[in-house]
N, C-alpha and C positions, 0 to 999 in steps of 0.2 A: 743151408741156413747158418748164418754166422751167430756168434755169441750174443750180439746186441739184439738181433731179431728174436732169438730164443727168449731172452729176458723180457723183451717187449710183449711177446706172445703170452708168457706166463703171467706177467702183470695184468695184461688185458683180461685173461681168463679169471684171475682172482677178483678183479674189479667187477666183471660181469656177474660172477657168482654172488658177490656181496650185494650188488644192486638187485639181483633177482631175489635174494633172500629178504632184502629190505621191502621190496614190493610185495612179496608173499606175506611177510609179517604184517605189513600195513593193512592189506586186504583182510587177512584173518582177524586182526584186531577189530576192524570195522564190523565184520560179520558177527563176531562174538559180542560186541557192544550192542548191536541191534537185537540180537537174540535175548540178551539180558534185559534190555528195555522192554521188549515184548512180553517176556515172562513176568517181570515186576508189574508192568502196567496191567497185565491180565489179572493179577491178584488185587490190584487197586480197584479195577472195574468191578470185580466180584464183590468187594467190600462196599462199593458205592451202590450196587444193586441191592444188597442187604439193607443198607441205610434207607434206600428209597422205599423198600417194602415196609420197613418200620415206620417211616414217616407217613406212608399211605394208610397204614393201620391206625396210627395216632390220629390222623385227620378224620378218618371214618368214625372214630369213637368220640373224639373231642370237638370236632367241627372246625379245627384249624390245625396248621402245622406248628412245629415248635423249633426254636433256635437254641433251646436249652438241652444240653446233653444229659443232665441228670433227669430231667422229665422224660426224655425219650427212653433212656435206659431203664428207669423205673417202670415205665409203661410196658416195655417188652418183657421185663422180668415178672411183673405181677398183674399186668392189664389183661382184660378179657373182652371178648365179643359176645353180644347176645345172639342166640340162635333163634331166628324168626321163621315162623311158618306163615306163608302168605297165600291166601285164597282169594281168587277173583270170581265174582259172579256177574254175568252180563244180563241185564234186565232190559227188555224191549219196552220202550214207553208207548203210550197211546198214539202219538203222532209219528211213530216209525223209527225214531232215533234210539240209539242204544245208550244205556247208562251202565257204568261199571261200578260195582260195589266191591270194595277191597276190605278184607278182614285179616288183621295181623295178630298172630298169637306167639308170645314169647315162650319158647320151649326150655330155655336154660342158657348157660354160658359156656364158653370154651376159652382157654387161656390163649394169649397171643403166641406164646412159645410153642404150644401144642398145635396151633392152627397154621402158623407161618414158618417158624424156624425149626422144622422137624429135622431129625437126623438124616432122613432119606433125601430131603431137598438140600440141606446145608450140613453135610457131615462134619465139616471143620468149624462150625459156628461157635464163636466165643463172645459172650455178651461183654466181658470186660475189655476185649480188644476191639470191639466194634468202632469206637471213635477214632482209633489210631491208624495212620497210614501204614500199610503193611509192606515195608521195604525190607526190613531185616538187616539193616546196616546201622552202625552207631550214629551216623550223621542224622538219621531219621528217627532215632529213639524219642518217643514222647511227642512226635508231631501229630496233631489232631486234624481231622477234617474240619473245615469251617462250615457253619450252618447259618443261614439267614432265612427268616420267615416273617411274613406280614400279610396285610390285605391291601389290594390296590383297586382302584376304580377302573372298570372296563365297561364302557358305554353305559355309565350310570349305575352299574351293579358292582358291589364290593365283592371281590373274589379272593380266595386264599392262594398265595404263591409262596414258593420257597426256592432256595438254591443251596446246594451242598458242593463244596469244591476242595481239591487238594492244594493247600497253600504252598507246598514245597515239591514241585514236580521232580520225579526221578529223571525224566528226559529233559535235559537242560535246554533243549530247543523250544520247549513249550513256554510261551510268554503270555502274560495277562493282556498285553496291548496288541497281540496278533489279531489282524482283521479277520482271519479265518477261525471260526469257532472251534473247528476240529483240531487246531494247533494251539489252543489255549490250554491251561492246566485242566486235567480231567475233572469233570463236573456234571451235575444234572440239575434240572430245574431252570427257572428263569425269574428275574426280578420284574420283568415287564410283560410277560405272557403267561397264560394258564397252561403251562407245560412242565412235565416232569421228565422229559427226554434227556438222555445223556449225550454229551458231545462226541462220544465214541460211536454212537449209533448212526 
């Protein structure tokens, strides 16, 4: 092997090692980015689930959803449910049909915080941070989930609907105009259907 061949071989080995490192680095970076997206979106989904529970409780007590964060937070902080005892009595009528007599008795109240946002169910629950997208990076500081609530006509009946969504997705590939709902920014609810399903489900 002459000197030129040796130099060529060494250069080839160095280039091969460099390219192999670049390939490894690129794959590792992609894997790390995907893991980070999954971790952060997991936190965002958990927060959306808590907001969904709060909205469901608000609707059960007030008869509609709200698009006002102050109203929702005040309700979670100081709102309460009535504890109802329901008794049904079936009475057979003279002509053989059954009639059901329902008796409701109010036993007391329980706070929303004590009934829904318990430490056992949500150990890291923070009322003050509920409206904010939990990314934990300066670019997302102060970014709030957006809420919309209204009534729509469905077959002649006015029904309550709402939608809550992340206005600034951590995953940059999520776009509002994506035809696949699952690839739009994380959200739950609908403006056109009676649904509170999340697009991650």
